N, C-alpha and C positions, 0 to 999 in steps of 0.2 A: 480165128476159127476156121478149121477146114470147112470147104464147101461141103463135103460128104456129111460132117457132123452137124452142120447148119441145115441140111436137107433132112437128115433123120430126125432132128428135133422139131423141124416144122411139120413134118409128116406125123410125128407123134402127137403133136399139139392139136392138129387137125382131127386125128383119129379120136382123141379125147374129147373134142368139142362135139363131134358127131355121136359118140357114145353117150355123152351127157345129155345132148338134145334127145336122142332116142329114149333115154330113161325119163326124161321129163314128159315126153309125149305118152309113153306107156306107163307112166307113174311107177317107174321100177326104180326104187332108191338104190338098189345094188348097182345098176346100170350107171346111174348118175354119179355115184361114188367112183366107180371104175374110171369113168371119163374124167372125173376132175382129178384123180390121181394120175392119169396119163398126162394131163396137162401140166400138173405140178412136176411131174418127172422130165418133162420136156423143158420147162422153165429151169430147172436144176441143170440139166445137160447144156443149156445155153449159158448159165452163169458159170459153169465149170469151165466151158470153152473159152468164155471171156476172160476168166481169171488166168487161164493158161497164156492167152495172148498178152494180157498185161504182164504177166511173169516174164515172157520172152522180151518184151519191149524193155522192161526194167534191166533185165541182164544184158541186153545190147547197149543201154545207155551207160551202165556200170563198166562194161567192157571198154567202150570208148574213153570214158572218164580215166580209167585205169592206165590206158595208153597215154592219154594227155599227162597224167601225173608222171609216168615212168619217163617220158621225154623231157619233162621239166627237171626230173632229178638226174637224168643223164646230163643235161645242159649244166646244171649247177655244179655236178661233179667234175665235168670238164673245166669249169670256170676255176673251181678250187685247185684243181691239179695244176693248171696253168700258173695260177697265182703262187703255189706252193714252189713249183719249179723256178719262177722268176725270182722268189725270194732266196732260194737255194743258190741260184747263180750269183746274185748279190752278195751273198754271204761268202761265198767261195771267191769272188773277185776281190772282196775286201780282205781276205786273208792273205791273199797273194800279193 
């Protein structure tokens, strides 16, 4: 989560808590609801940023695993090519 987004979410959460508290003190249910809504929005923002972070982490893991698999495939292909080359030489030598 970017520091800027984290700060925005924290500020929004604090603002919501203050607004809800003012609504509680003044018995203004509209202010209470607005404060609670801001807190929910801040929580959603945090959850969204966390999901983005996890997606990036997963993408990086997949990228590394794909590189590993590609290297394994290259090695196997090289081994197979060497084996075929040896067999071809053996066949050629047996013909001559």
